[in-house]
Backbone as a chain_set.jsonl record, in Angstrom:
{"seq": "XXXXXXXXXXXXXXXXXXXXXXXXXXXXXXXXXXXXXXXXXXXXXXXXXXXXXXXXXXXXXXXXXXXXXXXXXXXXXXXXXXXXXXXXXXXXXXXXXXXXXXXXXXXXXXXXXXXXXXXXXXXXXXXXXXXXXXXXXXXXXXXX", "coords": {"N": [[118.387, 144.954, 100.45], [117.924, 141.513, 99.709], [117.655, 138.713, 97.563], [116.787, 135.392, 97.735], [117.005, 132.451, 96.045], [115.498, 129.308, 95.874], [115.68, 125.973, 94.998], [113.082, 123.725, 94.595], [111.993, 120.437, 95.1], [110.076, 117.531, 94.226], [109.9, 114.205, 95.556], [110.336, 112.456, 93.451], [111.684, 114.056, 91.657], [113.99, 114.842, 92.894], [117.555, 115.07, 92.995], [118.974, 113.487, 94.771], [117.643, 111.198, 96.316], [118.194, 109.527, 98.472], [119.35, 111.178, 100.374], [117.164, 112.727, 101.114], [115.555, 110.705, 102.267], [117.198, 109.928, 104.39], [117.165, 112.281, 105.928], [114.472, 112.355, 106.652], [114.276, 109.987, 108.178], [115.985, 110.665, 110.281], [114.621, 112.694, 111.518], [111.933, 112.164, 111.886], [110.282, 110.457, 114.06], [107.928, 109.219, 114.54], [106.414, 108.046, 112.48], [104.763, 105.825, 112.247], [103.09, 105.903, 114.382], [100.335, 106.251, 114.463], [99.432, 103.727, 113.717], [100.096, 102.233, 115.952], [98.262, 103.224, 117.847], [95.868, 102.426, 116.598], [96.251, 99.682, 116.695], [96.222, 99.201, 119.467], [93.579, 100.002, 119.974], [92.264, 97.934, 118.618], [93.083, 95.741, 120.186], [91.826, 96.377, 122.646], [89.152, 96.366, 121.855], [88.866, 93.69, 121.156], [89.193, 92.52, 123.68], [86.863, 93.528, 124.847], [84.977, 92.06, 123.44], [85.595, 89.315, 123.892], [85.925, 89.154, 126.566], [87.555, 88.8, 129.778], [90.935, 89.452, 130.956], [93.171, 91.979, 129.999], [96.464, 92.915, 129.422], [99.197, 94.937, 128.535], [102.215, 96.049, 126.937], [103.522, 97.739, 124.463], [105.245, 98.767, 121.447], [106.054, 100.618, 118.43], [108.371, 99.639, 117.372], [110.711, 96.979, 117.931], [111.437, 96.456, 121.341], [112.814, 96.093, 124.63], [110.984, 94.299, 127.055], [108.424, 94.309, 125.988], [105.055, 93.119, 125.799], [102.016, 91.199, 125.55], [99.167, 90.241, 127.225], [96.501, 88.121, 127.516], [93.972, 86.932, 129.565], [91.717, 84.555, 131.019], [89.598, 84.603, 129.126], [86.843, 84.206, 126.758], [87.2, 81.519, 124.994], [85.732, 80.067, 123.086], [84.123, 82.061, 121.95], [86.13, 83.68, 120.882], [87.177, 81.923, 118.922], [85.01, 81.842, 117.244], [85.009, 84.207, 115.908], [85.252, 85.887, 112.81], [88.001, 86.663, 111.322], [88.524, 87.749, 108.835], [86.53, 89.547, 108.341], [87.19, 91.767, 109.772], [86.195, 92.386, 112.468], [86.454, 93.964, 114.772], [87.507, 96.74, 114.903], [87.605, 97.435, 112.318], [89.992, 97.841, 111.022], [93.203, 96.739, 109.717], [94.621, 95.589, 111.809], [92.848, 94.199, 113.371], [92.523, 91.72, 112.087], [95.163, 90.625, 112.273], [95.54, 90.489, 115.067], [93.408, 88.867, 116.007], [93.929, 86.494, 114.559], [96.496, 85.842, 115.56], [95.978, 85.426, 118.322], [94.122, 83.349, 118.151], [95.827, 81.434, 117.189], [97.374, 81.019, 119.367], [99.462, 82.705, 120.178], [99.518, 85.786, 120.812], [101.415, 87.721, 120.63], [102.58, 87.487, 118.178], [101.159, 89.181, 116.557], [102.161, 91.655, 117.284], [104.651, 91.52, 116.151], [103.915, 91.867, 113.507], [103.165, 94.547, 113.564], [105.671, 95.686, 114.114], [107.023, 94.932, 111.774], [105.563, 96.4, 109.915], [106.232, 99.003, 110.663], [108.984, 98.941, 110.18], [108.949, 98.667, 107.4], [107.785, 101.143, 106.665], [109.859, 102.91, 107.218], [111.707, 102.148, 105.377], [113.409, 102.691, 102.208], [111.582, 102.344, 100.097], [109.103, 102.477, 101.438], [109.233, 105.078, 102.532], [109.362, 106.558, 100.186], [106.818, 106.084, 99.126], [105.27, 107.384, 101.104], [106.156, 110.027, 100.765], [105.295, 110.593, 98.146], [102.511, 110.171, 98.356], [101.814, 112.197, 100.129], [102.602, 114.465, 98.904], [105.115, 115.61, 99.525], [107.719, 118.043, 99.639], [111.106, 119.009, 98.882], [114.22, 120.635, 99.659], [117.425, 121.35, 98.063], [119.261, 120.2, 99.809], [117.953, 118.06, 100.791], [116.131, 118.483, 102.78], [112.924, 118.389, 104.164], [110.261, 120.434, 103.203]], "CA": [[117.512, 143.825, 100.182], [118.521, 140.425, 98.963], [116.717, 137.7, 97.091], [117.343, 134.047, 97.805], [116.243, 131.49, 95.257], [115.637, 127.941, 96.356], [115.086, 124.948, 94.145], [112.175, 122.845, 95.337], [111.835, 119.176, 94.388], [109.311, 116.411, 94.76], [110.828, 113.086, 95.763], [110.664, 111.902, 92.141], [112.568, 114.98, 90.95], [115.196, 115.166, 93.668], [118.752, 114.401, 92.488], [119.531, 112.593, 95.777], [116.541, 110.701, 97.148], [118.735, 108.933, 99.704], [119.538, 112.281, 101.32], [115.817, 113.034, 101.62], [115.153, 109.607, 103.146], [118.011, 110.021, 105.598], [116.655, 113.393, 106.733], [113.183, 111.947, 107.235], [114.564, 109.002, 109.239], [116.635, 111.326, 111.412], [113.78, 113.744, 112.096], [110.544, 111.723, 112.037], [110.331, 109.251, 114.874], [106.574, 108.744, 114.818], [105.707, 107.81, 111.229], [103.771, 104.755, 112.37], [102.425, 105.988, 115.686], [98.894, 106.049, 114.267], [99.181, 102.285, 113.717], [100.156, 101.783, 117.344], [96.973, 103.549, 118.471], [94.866, 101.546, 116.002], [96.536, 98.352, 117.228], [95.718, 99.186, 120.851], [92.116, 100.021, 119.876], [91.844, 96.576, 118.252], [93.267, 94.905, 121.38], [90.771, 96.689, 123.625], [87.885, 95.908, 121.304], [88.841, 92.234, 121.298], [88.925, 92.246, 125.091], [85.449, 93.801, 125.085], [84.172, 90.995, 122.832], [85.846, 87.975, 124.442], [86.015, 89.237, 128.019], [88.849, 88.488, 130.367], [91.857, 90.507, 131.371], [94.167, 92.356, 129.007], [97.567, 93.752, 129.877], [100.131, 95.037, 127.41], [103.2, 97.114, 126.789], [104.005, 97.543, 123.094], [105.688, 99.951, 120.724], [106.097, 100.39, 116.989], [109.594, 98.925, 117.026], [111.065, 96.049, 119.009], [112.177, 96.95, 122.493], [112.765, 95.185, 125.771], [109.85, 94.371, 127.967], [107.112, 94.312, 125.333], [104.243, 91.925, 126.03], [100.552, 91.259, 125.55], [98.643, 89.14, 128.02], [95.057, 87.917, 127.623], [93.673, 85.859, 130.504], [90.326, 84.299, 131.412], [88.683, 85.063, 128.076], [85.943, 83.213, 126.182], [87.891, 80.909, 123.863], [84.74, 79.718, 122.057], [83.759, 83.292, 121.24], [87.302, 84.049, 120.09], [87.264, 81.051, 117.753], [83.875, 82.088, 116.353], [85.222, 85.469, 115.196], [85.764, 85.796, 111.444], [89.017, 87.712, 111.227], [88.474, 88.366, 107.504], [85.54, 90.637, 108.357], [87.733, 92.846, 110.619], [85.026, 92.649, 113.307], [86.718, 94.725, 115.995], [87.535, 98.188, 114.625], [87.567, 97.631, 110.874], [91.337, 98.068, 110.475], [93.954, 95.501, 109.481], [95.137, 94.99, 113.046], [91.846, 93.233, 113.831], [92.88, 90.429, 111.493], [96.417, 90.121, 112.827], [95.39, 90.191, 116.492], [92.537, 87.692, 116.154], [94.662, 85.324, 114.068], [97.586, 85.511, 116.484], [95.437, 84.851, 119.558], [93.556, 82.046, 117.801], [96.959, 80.513, 117.019], [97.994, 80.801, 120.671], [100.553, 83.626, 120.514], [99.069, 87.111, 120.386], [102.577, 88.583, 120.369], [102.853, 87.445, 116.734], [100.556, 90.382, 115.969], [103.093, 92.763, 117.528], [105.677, 91.396, 115.117], [103.345, 92.492, 112.293], [103.286, 95.992, 113.78], [107.088, 96.006, 113.955], [107.334, 94.817, 110.344], [104.934, 97.54, 109.248], [107.065, 100.175, 110.959], [110.249, 98.78, 109.454], [108.684, 98.973, 105.997], [107.565, 102.583, 106.493], [111.144, 103.605, 107.268], [112.552, 101.71, 104.257], [113.379, 103.637, 101.087], [110.328, 102.165, 99.368], [108.018, 103.005, 102.265], [109.356, 106.539, 102.602], [108.997, 107.12, 98.882], [105.35, 106.054, 99.063], [104.765, 108.448, 101.974], [106.469, 111.323, 100.132], [104.423, 110.767, 96.985], [101.116, 110.268, 98.807], [101.597, 113.448, 100.856], [103.142, 115.581, 98.096], [106.221, 116.258, 100.22], [108.695, 118.756, 98.829], [112.419, 119.036, 99.5], [115.218, 121.536, 99.081], [118.569, 120.621, 97.497], [119.94, 119.462, 100.874], [117.112, 116.947, 101.197], [115.257, 118.878, 103.887], [111.507, 118.472, 103.823], [109.715, 121.783, 103.386]], "C": [[118.291, 142.747, 99.437], [117.444, 139.422, 98.599], [117.434, 136.358, 97.133], [116.437, 133.127, 97.005], [116.54, 130.09, 95.779], [114.974, 127.001, 95.369], [114.278, 124.012, 95.041], [111.907, 121.61, 94.473], [110.765, 118.308, 95.037], [110.305, 115.272, 94.925], [111.24, 112.487, 94.422], [111.677, 112.759, 91.389], [113.922, 115.157, 91.628], [116.412, 114.398, 93.147], [119.376, 113.417, 93.483], [118.436, 112.148, 96.75], [117.048, 110.181, 98.488], [118.941, 110.001, 100.778], [118.195, 112.688, 101.935], [115.367, 111.972, 102.617], [115.92, 109.653, 104.466], [117.508, 111.138, 106.511], [115.314, 113.055, 107.373], [113.433, 110.984, 108.398], [115.143, 109.671, 110.481], [115.735, 112.329, 112.128], [112.325, 113.348, 112.316], [110.523, 110.393, 112.771], [108.956, 108.618, 115.09], [105.765, 108.461, 113.559], [104.613, 106.754, 111.363], [103.031, 104.791, 113.703], [100.915, 105.787, 115.565], [98.547, 104.561, 114.271], [99.217, 101.709, 115.126], [98.818, 102.041, 118.038], [95.847, 102.689, 117.909], [95.011, 100.12, 116.538], [95.967, 98.222, 118.644], [94.197, 99.215, 120.864], [91.581, 98.634, 119.528], [91.99, 95.625, 119.438], [92.126, 95.111, 122.373], [89.404, 96.222, 123.135], [87.763, 94.388, 121.393], [88.552, 91.846, 122.736], [87.443, 92.473, 125.408], [84.56, 92.688, 124.54], [84.354, 89.648, 123.528], [85.964, 87.966, 125.964], [87.433, 88.984, 128.504], [89.67, 89.718, 130.698], [92.896, 90.722, 130.27], [95.214, 93.225, 129.675], [98.576, 93.796, 128.734], [101.113, 96.184, 127.621], [103.83, 96.882, 125.424], [104.458, 98.873, 122.509], [105.765, 99.61, 119.238], [107.36, 99.669, 116.533], [110.003, 98.057, 118.206], [111.847, 96.732, 120.14], [111.994, 95.957, 123.642], [111.482, 95.376, 126.557], [108.492, 94.404, 127.307], [106.373, 93.014, 125.648], [102.778, 92.25, 125.789], [100.085, 90.033, 126.309], [97.119, 89.193, 128.004], [94.844, 86.756, 128.576], [92.177, 85.763, 130.727], [89.322, 84.822, 130.389], [87.869, 83.888, 127.541], [86.569, 82.665, 124.894], [86.921, 80.549, 122.739], [84.339, 80.954, 121.254], [84.913, 83.772, 120.366], [87.349, 83.231, 118.805], [86.104, 81.234, 116.79], [84.046, 83.374, 115.535], [85.799, 85.21, 113.807], [86.727, 86.954, 111.223], [88.981, 88.434, 109.891], [87.484, 89.527, 107.437], [86.009, 91.846, 109.162], [86.672, 93.306, 111.621], [85.244, 93.525, 114.536], [86.622, 96.225, 115.748], [87.474, 98.486, 113.133], [88.924, 97.93, 110.257], [92.107, 96.747, 110.446], [94.435, 94.828, 110.756], [94.14, 94.017, 113.649], [92.234, 91.83, 113.364], [94.103, 89.834, 112.183], [96.272, 89.702, 114.288], [94.525, 88.954, 116.709], [93.283, 86.436, 115.722], [95.748, 84.891, 115.052], [97.057, 84.867, 117.759], [94.786, 83.499, 119.286], [94.65, 80.997, 117.634], [97.772, 80.334, 118.297], [99.139, 81.731, 121.026], [100.214, 85.023, 119.996], [100.243, 88.041, 120.098], [103.002, 88.531, 118.901], [102.269, 88.667, 116.037], [101.467, 91.591, 116.164], [104.226, 92.714, 116.506], [105.199, 91.994, 113.798], [103.442, 94.013, 112.391], [104.734, 96.437, 113.589], [107.494, 95.958, 112.483], [106.76, 95.974, 109.554], [105.762, 98.806, 109.449], [108.38, 100.105, 110.204], [110.06, 99.118, 107.976], [108.522, 100.476, 105.783], [108.866, 103.369, 106.482], [112.121, 103.122, 106.186], [112.473, 102.755, 103.15], [112.048, 103.555, 100.339], [109.144, 102.753, 100.143], [108.048, 104.522, 102.35], [108.986, 107.194, 101.279], [107.48, 107.15, 98.718], [104.738, 107.177, 99.9], [104.972, 109.813, 101.328], [105.536, 111.605, 98.955], [102.982, 110.992, 97.43], [100.809, 111.605, 99.472], [102.146, 114.678, 100.135], [104.244, 116.342, 98.829], [107.154, 116.919, 99.217], [109.98, 118.912, 99.624], [113.291, 120.108, 98.856], [116.396, 120.691, 98.593], [119.303, 119.784, 98.532], [119.122, 118.278, 101.387], [116.218, 117.248, 102.38], [113.823, 118.99, 103.41], [111.003, 119.874, 104.12], [108.293, 121.74, 103.906]], "O": [[119.19, 143.034, 98.646], [116.427, 139.319, 99.285], [118.547, 136.216, 96.626], [115.237, 133.041, 97.268], [117.683, 129.746, 96.082], [113.834, 127.219, 94.958], [114.739, 123.574, 96.095], [111.631, 121.719, 93.278], [110.574, 118.348, 96.253], [111.445, 115.378, 94.471], [112.382, 112.051, 94.271], [112.443, 112.244, 90.574], [114.888, 115.578, 90.992], [116.313, 113.2, 92.882], [120.212, 112.601, 93.098], [118.327, 112.664, 97.862], [116.402, 110.374, 99.519], [118.726, 109.742, 101.962], [118.109, 112.96, 103.132], [114.857, 112.299, 103.689], [115.344, 109.44, 105.533], [117.433, 110.963, 107.727], [115.057, 113.434, 108.516], [112.864, 111.15, 109.478], [114.824, 109.282, 111.605], [116.057, 112.768, 113.233], [111.559, 114.127, 112.882], [110.721, 109.335, 112.172], [108.846, 107.588, 115.756], [104.544, 108.62, 113.569], [103.622, 106.809, 110.635], [102.413, 103.803, 114.098], [100.288, 105.219, 116.459], [97.491, 104.172, 114.77], [98.454, 100.8, 115.451], [98.302, 101.17, 118.739], [94.964, 102.264, 118.654], [94.018, 99.44, 116.798], [95.306, 97.234, 118.965], [93.578, 98.529, 121.677], [90.565, 98.203, 120.074], [91.115, 94.792, 119.672], [91.539, 94.152, 122.874], [88.592, 95.737, 123.923], [86.686, 93.861, 121.673], [87.754, 90.943, 122.989], [86.84, 91.7, 126.152], [83.508, 92.4, 125.11], [83.384, 88.92, 123.733], [86.088, 86.907, 126.579], [88.382, 88.961, 127.72], [89.179, 90.847, 130.718], [93.423, 89.771, 129.693], [94.887, 94.159, 130.407], [98.78, 92.796, 128.045], [100.868, 97.131, 128.368], [104.592, 95.932, 125.246], [104.109, 99.947, 122.999], [105.567, 98.462, 118.841], [107.407, 99.144, 115.42], [109.678, 98.367, 119.352], [112.791, 97.484, 119.9], [111.117, 95.095, 123.604], [110.975, 96.489, 126.695], [107.483, 94.516, 128.004], [106.982, 91.949, 125.751], [102.36, 93.407, 125.82], [100.552, 88.921, 126.062], [96.519, 90.183, 128.424], [95.465, 85.705, 128.42], [91.457, 86.758, 130.637], [88.309, 85.417, 130.757], [88.165, 82.728, 127.83], [86.47, 83.285, 123.835], [87.252, 80.707, 121.564], [84.229, 80.9, 120.029], [84.698, 84.219, 119.239], [87.538, 83.783, 117.722], [86.197, 80.825, 115.633], [83.307, 83.601, 114.577], [86.722, 84.412, 113.649], [86.31, 88.084, 110.97], [89.363, 89.601, 109.808], [87.596, 90.391, 106.568], [85.3, 92.85, 109.23], [86.291, 94.476, 111.627], [84.293, 93.796, 115.27], [85.761, 96.9, 116.311], [87.313, 99.637, 112.726], [88.996, 98.245, 109.069], [91.707, 95.767, 111.074], [94.637, 93.614, 110.774], [94.536, 93.1, 114.368], [92.267, 90.884, 114.151], [94.082, 88.684, 112.622], [96.818, 88.679, 114.699], [94.873, 88.088, 117.511], [93.274, 85.429, 116.431], [95.893, 83.702, 115.338], [97.614, 83.876, 118.232], [94.89, 82.591, 120.112], [94.432, 79.816, 117.903], [98.748, 79.585, 118.313], [99.744, 81.566, 122.085], [100.581, 85.389, 118.879], [100.084, 89.041, 119.398], [103.704, 89.426, 118.428], [102.818, 89.137, 115.04], [101.533, 92.46, 115.295], [104.702, 93.754, 116.051], [105.994, 92.567, 113.053], [103.766, 94.683, 111.41], [104.986, 97.466, 112.961], [108.217, 96.83, 112.002], [107.397, 96.476, 108.628], [105.964, 99.582, 108.515], [108.836, 101.105, 109.649], [110.908, 99.776, 107.371], [109.062, 101.025, 104.823], [108.963, 104.391, 105.803], [113.238, 103.632, 106.09], [111.58, 103.603, 103.151], [111.461, 104.58, 99.991], [108.294, 103.438, 99.573], [107.01, 105.177, 102.251], [108.369, 108.259, 101.257], [106.924, 108.132, 98.226], [103.8, 107.843, 99.461], [104.075, 110.656, 101.342], [105.05, 112.724, 98.793], [102.31, 111.899, 96.939], [99.683, 112.095, 99.394], [102.155, 115.782, 100.68], [104.305, 117.57, 98.766], [107.353, 116.429, 98.105], [109.97, 118.944, 100.854], [113.131, 120.445, 97.683], [116.369, 119.465, 98.695], [119.907, 118.768, 98.189], [119.545, 117.576, 102.306], [115.601, 116.335, 102.93], [113.542, 119.607, 102.383], [111.293, 120.432, 105.178], [107.68, 122.786, 104.117]]}, "num_chains": 1, "name": "protein.A"}
């Protein structure tokens, strides 16, 4: 029989936070995927409210071929929407999508999604995630 002892750290206690962050970045490719689904729900809800045709191809980080296209929608109804009330799904993407389309470039909202993802993968964003979820790490920075 053998006994193996392992030191377990929270992110605040870990002697090398950067190692923990690097391991998360290298092994967690979907940290903001939930936002992508919420974003798409907001797009579809807006289409349901203003009518017209919606076509899109988007992701959480910039890539080739991304687009959002709204056609033949009710511009008056769009302009009557109060984005501050989050009238589509109740999440922040309602605001960004309505504002972007009211300003004539709905793809600006996708840039907000990309910025959100970039922040989540930053040291500050990862630290917030680790603290909020009580993540624990071994000495090598591996999440347990």
